[in-house]
C-alpha positions as CSV (number, residue, x, y, z in Angstrom):
1,M,-3.5,5.5,-2.4
2,T,-2.3,7.4,-5.2
3,K,-4.3,7.1,-8.5
4,L,-1.9,6.6,-11.6
5,P,-2.2,8.2,-15.0
6,A,-5.1,6.8,-17.5
7,R,-2.0,5.0,-19.4
8,F,-2.3,2.5,-16.5
9,W,-4.9,-0.1,-16.2
10,Q,-8.2,1.4,-14.5
11,P,-10.7,-1.7,-14.2
12,Q,-14.2,-1.9,-13.4
13,F,-15.1,-4.9,-11.1
14,H,-18.2,-7.1,-10.2
15,T,-18.3,-9.3,-7.4
16,E,-20.7,-12.3,-6.3
17,H,-21.2,-13.1,-2.6
18,R,-22.5,-16.7,-2.3
19,P,-24.4,-17.8,0.9
20,D,-21.3,-20.3,2.0
21,G,-18.8,-17.0,2.2
22,T,-17.2,-17.6,-1.1
23,I,-16.7,-14.4,-2.9
24,L,-16.1,-14.1,-6.9
25,M,-14.3,-11.1,-8.3
26,W,-14.0,-10.3,-12.0
27,Q,-14.0,-7.3,-15.1
28,D,-16.2,-7.6,-17.5
29,G,-14.7,-9.2,-21.0
30,V,-11.5,-10.2,-21.8
31,A,-8.2,-8.3,-22.9
32,D,-8.1,-7.5,-26.3
33,P,-6.0,-9.9,-28.3
34,I,-2.6,-8.7,-29.7
35,A,-1.6,-11.5,-31.7
36,T,-2.1,-15.1,-32.5
37,S,1.1,-16.4,-30.8
38,I,4.2,-15.1,-29.3
39,P,6.3,-15.5,-32.7
40,A,3.6,-13.7,-34.6
41,R,3.9,-10.9,-32.6
42,I,7.9,-10.8,-32.7
43,G,7.0,-11.1,-37.0
44,H,5.2,-7.7,-36.5
45,W,8.1,-6.0,-35.1
46,A,10.5,-7.8,-37.5
47,S,8.5,-5.8,-40.4
48,T,7.9,-2.8,-38.3
49,T,11.3,-2.0,-36.6
50,P,13.5,-4.7,-38.3
51,D,16.7,-2.7,-37.2
52,A,15.8,-2.1,-33.2
53,T,17.5,-4.4,-30.9
54,A,15.4,-7.2,-29.6
55,L,17.8,-9.2,-27.5
56,A,21.4,-8.5,-26.2
57,Q,24.2,-9.9,-24.3
58,R,27.9,-9.1,-23.3
59,T,30.3,-11.1,-25.5
60,G,32.1,-13.8,-23.3
61,D,35.3,-11.9,-22.4
62,G,32.7,-9.4,-21.0
63,G,33.3,-6.8,-23.3
64,D,30.7,-5.2,-25.5
65,W,27.0,-5.9,-26.3
66,Q,26.3,-8.3,-28.8
67,R,22.9,-7.6,-30.2
68,I,19.9,-9.4,-32.2
69,S,18.0,-6.9,-34.0
70,Y,14.3,-8.2,-34.7
71,A,14.6,-8.8,-38.3
72,N,17.7,-11.1,-37.5
73,L,15.6,-12.8,-34.4
74,W,12.6,-13.3,-37.0
75,N,15.5,-15.1,-39.5
76,R,17.1,-17.1,-36.9
77,M,13.7,-18.4,-35.4
78,R,13.0,-19.6,-39.1
79,R,16.3,-21.0,-39.9
80,I,16.5,-23.2,-36.6
81,G,13.1,-24.2,-36.5
82,A,13.4,-25.8,-39.6
83,G,16.5,-27.3,-38.2
84,L,14.8,-28.7,-35.2
85,L,11.8,-30.2,-37.6
86,A,14.6,-31.7,-40.0
87,R,16.1,-33.7,-36.7
88,G,12.5,-35.3,-35.9
89,L,11.6,-32.9,-33.0
90,G,8.0,-32.2,-32.4
91,Q,5.1,-31.9,-30.1
92,D,6.1,-35.4,-28.9
93,K,10.0,-34.7,-28.8
94,P,10.6,-31.5,-27.0
95,L,14.2,-29.6,-26.9
96,M,15.6,-29.7,-23.3
97,I,17.4,-26.7,-22.6
98,L,20.2,-26.8,-19.6
99,S,21.9,-23.4,-20.4
100,E,21.6,-20.5,-18.2
101,N,20.3,-16.9,-19.9
102,A,22.0,-16.5,-23.2
103,L,21.4,-15.5,-26.9
104,D,21.4,-19.2,-28.2
105,H,19.0,-20.1,-25.2
106,A,16.5,-17.5,-26.3
107,V,16.6,-18.3,-29.9
108,L,16.3,-21.9,-29.5
109,A,13.1,-21.4,-27.4
110,L,11.8,-18.9,-30.0
111,A,12.6,-21.0,-32.7
112,G,10.8,-24.1,-31.0
113,Q,7.6,-21.7,-30.4
114,Y,7.9,-21.0,-34.2
115,V,7.6,-24.4,-35.3
116,G,5.6,-26.2,-32.3
117,V,8.4,-27.8,-30.8
118,P,8.2,-27.5,-27.0
119,T,11.1,-26.3,-25.1
120,A,12.0,-27.0,-21.5
121,A,14.3,-24.7,-19.6
122,V,15.9,-26.0,-16.7
123,S,17.6,-24.5,-13.4
124,T,21.2,-24.9,-13.8
125,A,21.3,-25.9,-10.6
126,Y,20.0,-29.5,-11.2
127,S,23.0,-29.7,-13.4
128,L,25.7,-27.8,-12.0
129,A,25.4,-28.0,-8.3
130,S,24.0,-32.0,-8.3
131,G,26.2,-34.9,-7.3
132,T,23.6,-37.8,-8.4
133,H,21.5,-35.6,-11.4
134,D,18.6,-37.3,-9.7
135,K,16.1,-34.7,-10.2
136,L,17.4,-34.1,-13.7
137,K,16.9,-37.6,-14.5
138,D,13.4,-37.5,-13.5
139,M,12.4,-34.2,-15.5
140,A,14.2,-35.9,-18.5
141,A,12.0,-39.3,-17.8
142,Q,9.0,-36.8,-17.9
143,L,10.0,-35.0,-21.0
144,S,11.7,-37.7,-23.3
145,P,13.8,-35.2,-24.9
146,G,14.8,-35.2,-28.7
147,M,17.5,-33.0,-28.0
148,I,19.6,-31.4,-25.2
149,H,21.1,-27.9,-25.3
150,A,24.2,-26.8,-23.3
151,S,25.6,-23.3,-23.3
152,D,28.9,-25.1,-22.7
153,G,29.1,-28.9,-23.4
154,D,32.5,-29.3,-21.3
155,R,30.6,-27.4,-18.3
156,Y,27.6,-29.7,-18.4
157,A,29.2,-32.7,-19.3
158,A,28.2,-34.9,-16.4
159,A,24.5,-33.6,-16.5
160,I,24.2,-34.3,-20.2
161,A,25.9,-38.2,-19.4
162,A,23.2,-38.4,-16.9
163,I,20.2,-37.9,-19.2
164,K,21.5,-38.1,-22.9
165,D,20.1,-41.7,-24.1
166,D,19.2,-41.2,-27.5
167,A,18.9,-37.4,-27.4
168,Q,20.9,-35.0,-29.7
169,V,23.3,-32.8,-27.9
170,V,23.6,-29.1,-29.3
171,V,26.0,-26.7,-27.8
172,S,27.1,-23.4,-28.3
173,H,30.5,-24.4,-27.8
174,G,32.6,-27.5,-26.5
175,A,31.7,-31.0,-26.6
176,G,28.3,-31.9,-28.3
177,D,26.6,-33.6,-31.3
178,L,26.4,-30.2,-33.1
179,T,26.3,-26.5,-32.6
180,V,23.3,-24.4,-32.7
181,T,25.0,-23.0,-36.2
182,D,24.6,-26.5,-37.7
183,L,20.8,-25.9,-36.8
184,M,20.6,-23.3,-39.4
185,M,19.0,-24.2,-42.6
186,D,18.8,-22.1,-45.4
187,D,15.7,-23.6,-47.0
188,T,12.6,-22.5,-44.1
189,A,9.8,-23.8,-45.9
190,S,8.9,-26.5,-43.3
191,A,9.2,-24.1,-40.6
192,D,6.9,-21.5,-42.0
193,A,4.2,-24.1,-42.9
194,A,4.5,-25.3,-39.2
195,F,4.2,-21.8,-38.0
196,A,1.1,-21.8,-40.1
197,A,-0.4,-24.9,-38.7
198,L,-0.1,-23.8,-35.0
199,T,-3.1,-24.1,-32.8
200,P,-3.7,-22.4,-29.3
201,D,-4.0,-26.1,-27.9
202,M,-0.3,-26.8,-28.7
203,V,2.0,-27.1,-26.4
204,A,4.9,-24.1,-26.5
205,K,7.2,-25.0,-23.7
206,Y,7.2,-26.8,-20.5
207,L,8.3,-25.1,-16.9
208,F,8.9,-26.8,-13.8
209,T,7.6,-26.6,-11.0
210,S,10.3,-26.0,-7.9
211,G,10.4,-29.6,-6.8
212,S,11.0,-28.4,-3.2
213,T,8.2,-31.6,-1.9
214,G,9.4,-34.1,-4.6
215,S,10.3,-34.3,-8.1
216,P,9.3,-31.2,-10.1
217,K,6.6,-31.5,-12.2
218,A,6.3,-30.2,-15.9
219,V,3.6,-27.4,-16.4
220,I,2.1,-27.4,-19.6
221,N,2.4,-24.0,-21.1
222,T,0.2,-23.9,-24.8
223,V,0.7,-21.2,-27.5
224,G,-2.7,-19.9,-26.3
225,M,-1.9,-19.9,-22.9
226,L,0.8,-17.4,-23.4
227,I,-0.3,-14.9,-26.0
228,R,-3.2,-14.7,-23.8
229,N,-1.3,-14.0,-20.6
230,Q,0.6,-11.2,-22.8
231,D,-3.1,-9.3,-23.6
232,M,-3.7,-9.0,-20.0
233,V,-0.1,-7.6,-19.3
234,A,-1.1,-5.1,-22.4
235,D,-4.2,-4.4,-21.3
236,C,-2.7,-3.8,-17.7
237,F,0.5,-1.6,-18.6
238,Q,-0.9,0.4,-21.5
239,F,1.9,2.6,-21.2
240,L,3.6,0.1,-23.2
241,R,1.7,0.9,-26.4
242,D,4.0,3.9,-26.9
243,H,6.9,3.4,-24.7
244,P,8.6,0.0,-25.9
245,P,10.2,-1.7,-22.5
246,V,14.1,-1.4,-21.9
247,V,14.8,-4.1,-19.7
248,C,18.1,-5.4,-18.0
249,D,17.3,-8.5,-16.1
250,W,19.3,-11.5,-14.5
251,A,16.3,-13.8,-13.5
252,P,16.6,-17.2,-14.8
253,W,14.4,-18.3,-17.8
254,S,13.3,-21.4,-16.0
255,H,11.2,-19.8,-13.8
256,T,7.7,-18.1,-15.2
257,A,8.5,-14.6,-13.9
258,S,11.3,-13.9,-16.1
259,G,11.0,-16.7,-18.7
260,N,7.2,-16.0,-19.4
261,K,6.0,-12.6,-18.2
262,V,9.3,-10.3,-18.7
263,F,10.5,-12.1,-21.6
264,H,7.7,-12.4,-23.6
265,M,6.3,-9.0,-22.5
266,V,9.7,-7.2,-23.8
267,L,9.1,-9.1,-27.5
268,C,5.7,-8.5,-27.7
269,H,6.1,-4.8,-27.6
270,G,9.1,-4.3,-29.5
271,G,11.3,-3.6,-26.8
272,A,15.0,-4.7,-25.7
273,F,16.0,-7.5,-23.5
274,Y,19.6,-7.0,-22.3
275,I,20.6,-10.2,-20.4
276,D,22.4,-9.3,-17.1
277,A,24.7,-11.9,-16.0
278,G,24.9,-10.5,-12.5
279,K,22.6,-11.7,-9.6
280,P,21.6,-10.3,-6.4
281,A,24.6,-11.9,-4.4
282,P,27.9,-10.3,-2.6
283,G,30.2,-10.1,-5.6
284,A,28.0,-11.1,-8.5
285,I,25.8,-7.7,-8.3
286,D,29.2,-6.0,-9.5
287,E,27.9,-7.3,-12.7
288,T,24.2,-5.8,-12.5
289,L,25.5,-2.2,-11.4
290,R,28.0,-2.5,-14.3
291,N,25.1,-2.9,-16.7
292,L,23.1,-0.6,-15.1
293,H,25.9,2.2,-15.7
294,E,25.0,1.5,-19.8
295,I,21.4,0.5,-19.6
296,A,18.8,2.9,-18.5
297,P,15.7,0.3,-18.2
298,T,12.3,1.9,-18.5
299,W,10.6,-1.7,-17.0
300,Y,12.7,-3.4,-13.9
301,F,12.2,-6.3,-11.7
302,N,14.1,-7.8,-9.0
303,V,13.6,-9.8,-5.8
304,P,13.7,-7.6,-2.6
305,A,17.6,-8.3,-1.6
306,G,18.7,-7.3,-4.5
307,Y,16.5,-3.7,-4.7
308,E,18.5,-3.6,-1.2
309,M,21.9,-3.9,-2.8
310,L,20.8,-1.4,-5.5
311,L,19.6,1.3,-3.0
312,D,22.8,0.9,-1.4
313,A,24.9,1.4,-4.6
314,F,22.2,4.3,-5.5
315,R,23.3,6.3,-2.2
316,K,27.2,5.8,-3.0
317,D,26.9,6.8,-6.6
318,H,24.6,9.4,-7.9
319,A,25.2,8.9,-11.5
320,L,24.3,5.3,-11.0
321,A,21.0,6.3,-9.5
322,Q,20.3,9.1,-12.2
323,R,20.8,6.5,-14.9
324,F,18.6,3.6,-13.3
325,F,15.6,6.3,-12.9
326,G,15.9,8.3,-15.9
327,N,13.8,6.7,-17.9
328,L,12.1,4.4,-15.5
329,D,8.3,3.8,-15.4
330,M,8.1,1.0,-13.0
331,M,9.7,-1.2,-10.7
332,M,8.4,-4.7,-9.8
333,Y,9.3,-7.0,-6.8
334,A,8.5,-10.8,-6.1
335,G,9.8,-13.7,-4.7
336,A,9.7,-12.5,-0.8
337,G,8.2,-9.9,0.9
338,M,9.8,-6.6,1.0
339,A,11.0,-4.6,4.3
340,Q,9.5,-1.1,4.7
341,H,12.9,0.6,5.0
342,I,13.8,-0.7,1.2
343,W,10.0,0.2,0.1
344,D,10.7,3.6,1.7
345,G,14.5,4.3,0.2
346,L,13.4,3.3,-3.1
347,R,10.7,5.6,-3.2
348,D,12.2,8.4,-1.7
349,M,15.6,7.8,-4.2
350,A,13.4,8.0,-7.2
351,R,11.7,11.4,-6.2
352,Q,15.2,12.7,-5.4
353,V,16.4,11.8,-9.1
354,T,13.5,12.5,-11.2
355,G,11.3,15.1,-9.1
356,H,8.4,12.3,-9.2
357,G,7.3,9.5,-7.9
358,V,7.8,6.1,-9.5
359,L,5.4,3.1,-9.4
360,L,6.8,0.1,-7.2
361,T,4.5,-2.8,-7.0
362,T,4.2,-6.4,-6.7
363,A,1.6,-9.5,-7.9
364,L,0.3,-12.8,-7.4
365,G,0.7,-15.4,-9.7
366,A,2.0,-19.1,-10.4
367,T,3.7,-20.8,-13.0
368,E,0.2,-22.3,-13.6
369,T,-1.3,-19.0,-14.3
370,G,1.4,-17.8,-17.1
371,P,2.4,-16.1,-14.5
372,F,0.3,-13.1,-15.0
373,C,-2.9,-13.1,-12.5
374,L,-3.3,-10.3,-10.2
375,M,-1.7,-6.8,-9.9
376,C,-1.4,-3.6,-8.2
377,T,-1.3,-0.4,-10.4
378,E,-2.1,1.5,-7.5
379,Q,0.8,3.6,-5.7
380,Q,0.9,2.4,-2.0
381,D,2.4,3.6,1.1
382,A,3.7,0.3,2.0
383,P,4.6,-2.9,0.4
384,G,2.7,-6.1,0.0
385,N,-0.7,-5.1,-1.8
386,I,-0.6,-7.8,-4.9
387,G,-3.5,-6.1,-6.4
388,V,-6.6,-7.3,-8.1
389,P,-7.3,-9.7,-10.7
390,A,-6.1,-8.7,-14.2
391,R,-9.1,-8.7,-16.9
392,G,-10.1,-12.2,-18.0
393,V,-9.3,-13.3,-14.9
394,T,-12.2,-14.3,-12.4
395,L,-11.2,-14.8,-8.3
396,K,-12.5,-17.1,-6.4
397,L,-12.2,-16.6,-2.5
398,V,-13.3,-19.7,-0.6
399,P,-13.3,-19.7,3.3
400,N,-10.8,-22.0,4.6
401,E,-9.5,-22.3,8.7
402,G,-10.6,-18.7,9.2
403,K,-8.7,-17.5,5.6
404,L,-10.0,-17.0,2.3
405,E,-8.3,-19.5,-0.2
406,A,-7.6,-18.1,-3.6
407,R,-8.3,-19.8,-6.6
408,V,-8.5,-18.4,-10.4
409,K,-9.8,-19.1,-13.8
410,S,-8.5,-17.1,-17.2
411,P,-7.5,-18.0,-20.5
412,S,-4.0,-18.3,-19.5
413,I,-4.3,-21.0,-16.9
414,T,-2.4,-24.4,-17.6
415,A,-4.0,-27.3,-19.1
416,G,-2.1,-29.4,-16.5
417,Y,0.8,-31.4,-15.6
418,L,2.7,-33.8,-18.5
419,N,1.5,-37.3,-17.8
420,E,-0.1,-36.4,-14.2
421,P,-3.8,-36.3,-14.5
422,A,-4.7,-37.2,-11.2
423,L,-2.1,-34.3,-9.9
424,T,-3.8,-32.0,-12.5
425,A,-7.4,-33.0,-11.5
426,D,-6.5,-32.3,-7.6
427,H,-5.5,-28.8,-8.7
428,F,-9.0,-27.8,-10.1
429,D,-12.1,-27.6,-8.3
430,D,-15.6,-29.0,-9.5
431,E,-15.9,-25.2,-11.3
432,G,-12.9,-25.4,-12.8
433,F,-11.1,-23.1,-10.8
434,Y,-7.1,-23.5,-10.4
435,L,-6.4,-23.8,-6.6
436,L,-3.3,-21.5,-6.1
437,G,-2.8,-23.0,-2.4
438,D,-2.2,-19.4,-1.2
439,A,-4.7,-17.3,0.9
440,I,-5.1,-13.9,0.2
441,R,-7.0,-10.9,2.8
442,P,-8.8,-7.9,1.4
443,A,-6.8,-4.4,2.0
444,D,-10.7,-3.2,2.6
445,P,-12.9,-6.0,3.5
446,D,-15.8,-3.4,2.3
447,D,-14.2,-2.7,-1.2
448,L,-12.1,-5.5,-2.7
449,T,-10.9,-2.8,-5.4
450,Q,-8.5,-1.7,-3.3
451,G,-6.4,-4.9,-3.7
452,F,-5.2,-7.4,-1.3
453,F,-2.4,-8.9,0.8
454,F,-0.8,-12.5,0.6
455,D,-1.7,-14.3,3.8
456,G,0.4,-17.5,3.6
457,R,0.8,-20.7,1.7
458,L,-2.0,-22.8,3.1
459,A,0.4,-25.8,2.9
460,E,2.9,-24.2,5.1
461,N,0.7,-22.8,7.7
462,F,0.9,-25.0,10.9
463,K,-0.6,-25.3,14.0
464,L,0.8,-24.7,17.8
465,A,-0.3,-27.3,20.6
466,T,-3.1,-25.2,21.7
467,G,-4.7,-25.4,18.1
468,T,-3.7,-22.0,16.9
469,W,-3.1,-21.8,13.3
470,V,0.0,-19.7,12.8
471,A,0.3,-17.9,9.4
472,V,3.7,-18.1,8.5
473,G,3.9,-16.1,5.5
474,A,2.4,-13.2,7.5
475,L,4.3,-13.8,10.2
476,R,7.8,-13.8,8.5
477,A,7.3,-10.7,6.9
478,A,6.3,-8.9,10.0
479,M,9.2,-10.0,11.8
480,V,11.6,-9.0,9.0
481,D,10.3,-5.7,8.9
482,H,9.8,-5.3,12.0
483,F,13.5,-5.6,12.5
484,G,14.1,-2.6,10.1
485,G,17.0,-3.8,8.1
486,L,18.9,-6.0,10.8
487,L,17.6,-9.3,9.6
488,R,18.0,-10.8,6.1
489,D,15.3,-13.5,6.3
490,V,13.5,-15.4,9.2
491,V,12.2,-19.4,9.7
492,I,9.4,-19.9,11.6
493,L,9.2,-23.0,14.0
494,G,6.8,-24.7,16.5
495,E,4.5,-26.9,14.7
496,N,2.8,-29.0,17.7
497,A,4.7,-27.0,19.8
498,D,3.5,-24.9,23.0
499,E,5.7,-21.6,21.8
500,L,6.5,-20.1,18.5
501,A,10.4,-19.8,17.8
502,A,12.2,-17.9,14.8
503,L,15.8,-19.0,13.3
504,A,17.1,-15.6,12.3
505,F,19.4,-14.6,9.7
506,P,21.2,-11.4,10.0
507,A,22.0,-9.0,7.5
508,D,25.0,-9.1,5.5
509,G,27.9,-7.7,7.9
510,L,25.6,-7.1,11.2
511,L,27.5,-9.6,13.0
512,D,30.6,-7.3,12.5
513,Q,29.1,-4.3,14.1
514,T,29.8,-3.8,17.7
515,D,26.5,-2.5,18.7
516,A,24.4,-5.4,16.8
517,M,23.1,-7.1,19.8
518,G,22.1,-4.2,21.4
519,R,20.1,-2.8,18.3
520,Q,18.4,-6.3,18.2
521,G,17.9,-6.2,21.6
522,H,16.1,-2.9,21.4
523,R,13.7,-3.7,18.4
524,L,13.1,-7.2,20.5
525,G,12.1,-4.9,23.7
526,L,14.8,-5.9,25.9
527,S,16.7,-3.7,28.2
528,R,20.3,-4.3,29.1
529,G,21.8,-4.7,32.6
530,A,25.0,-3.3,34.0
531,D,27.1,-6.3,32.6
532,G,25.6,-5.8,29.2
533,G,23.2,-8.8,29.8
534,A,19.6,-9.0,28.8
535,A,17.9,-7.7,32.3
536,N,14.1,-7.6,31.8
537,P,12.7,-9.5,29.0
538,A,9.6,-7.7,27.3
539,R,7.2,-9.4,25.2
540,S,9.0,-11.0,22.2
541,G,6.1,-12.8,20.8
542,Q,6.7,-16.3,21.5
543,G,3.1,-18.2,22.3
544,R,0.5,-15.6,21.2
545,G,-2.1,-16.9,20.2
546,D,-2.9,-14.3,17.3
547,G,-0.1,-15.9,15.0
548,Q,1.5,-12.7,14.7
549,G,4.3,-12.6,17.7
550,L,4.9,-8.7,17.2
551,D,4.2,-5.3,18.7
552,Q,2.9,-4.7,15.1
553,P,0.4,-6.4,12.9
554,A,1.5,-8.6,9.8
555,R,0.2,-6.2,7.4
556,R,2.5,-6.7,4.5
557,D,3.9,-10.3,2.6
558,P,4.0,-9.5,-1.2
559,A,3.0,-13.1,-2.9
560,Q,5.6,-14.2,-5.8
561,A,5.3,-15.6,-8.9
562,R,6.5,-19.0,-8.1
């Protein structure tokens, strides 16, 4: 493992081993506070670097970048914050945001934080991809919003109609009760007084859980939770102190990874956040590539599928690769396991372009942890190491069905779920540790400071009919990695069955290649007969008792900020 320069985090740890097998791991103290709130930190940059770009987005016709400086952002936060208060919003009357990532979305969310009006960004899928809007209605019922924002009142008309009730509708354009400009007031005295009265336990925003097993639940994000999480980020990524981040990011703000960690990280360090309207999907990646031709990031986040698309583009376009890697401090991935061939390709490309390595890493976190929790800051030879707990985080490892269940306690853990006291209680143990629901395993059982690997969601693991536990996350990652880029994803099947099975999704374009089946058969260990059929089946992993089912051990599956 290669150590990084001193400008990266270099923690010193303590551990406690209990008789029941429970392990505690922590650092001394907590990270130094950088501000009392996210808005306070933005105010610092508004007075220190007023003309620097804080936020930018291409104009509606896909033209030049529209930029908001720190001074302009600070002014808009105060004026719009006054408008929110004037229309009766407050801690019990939040602002529900249906918009995709956009400048108005950003300014409204920050204005809400400035005056103590909670905001809740909702995944656009609940508004635009649902015919019944049932889950959107459930979320609105939990929040009782006093105002709803949609970037386009016409595009979101059906969603708005489903949840409007007595809420006011503010839009960037299209049909609505008022526009964002209408909210801007000249007298900001009420907003400034509300900002001065902010306390750490006040609600800053709500983020919803995925809703994959029922209606999404509103996770409470307090003023203190958000800024203390950024203390940990600043303590970990110390290079940000003299190298303000430049970020070009597509990930939705309805998720904690981008909406909390990345968005606030940029603004807390005087950086520039460029809103990328692209995404890691065929066709949509073109907009990302266009943006990266113009914006040289210093800190970059993507999912593994997105990095694979970028890597292919870098190999075809050397100028793009030079632009991307030229000022890059680090790359982070989450959302899924990264295959070895993507990992190796990115690291090799970085060295070819820059002459040195660029940190490629992942982490473990959740909506309920802010999300910053565990982070790897030492370059690895393979993907998957989620690192060690940040300063201020105590990691608790509890034996559970032969695995180590991860629980955490820190200043940036949620206060719970809105209007769900029983659910909140179920997610904390009797010592106040939040139950992540994940199993992790040490990279080196004799030295926990070498970090950990994700070892599966406890809820998704299952048993075969033989009683053997199957670690779904680890098995899925090992299978994708084993096929070396031939598979995009895998679904593991076999609960209560005699044998394991897998539903495999081939990589884009694979089935158009004449040798596709032969290449997959080779990876499975199948030789082919004279007629081209499978002649001698070799070990394919079905029914193996260790839950791995592959010739190689399951050694990597990065956790994700869920």
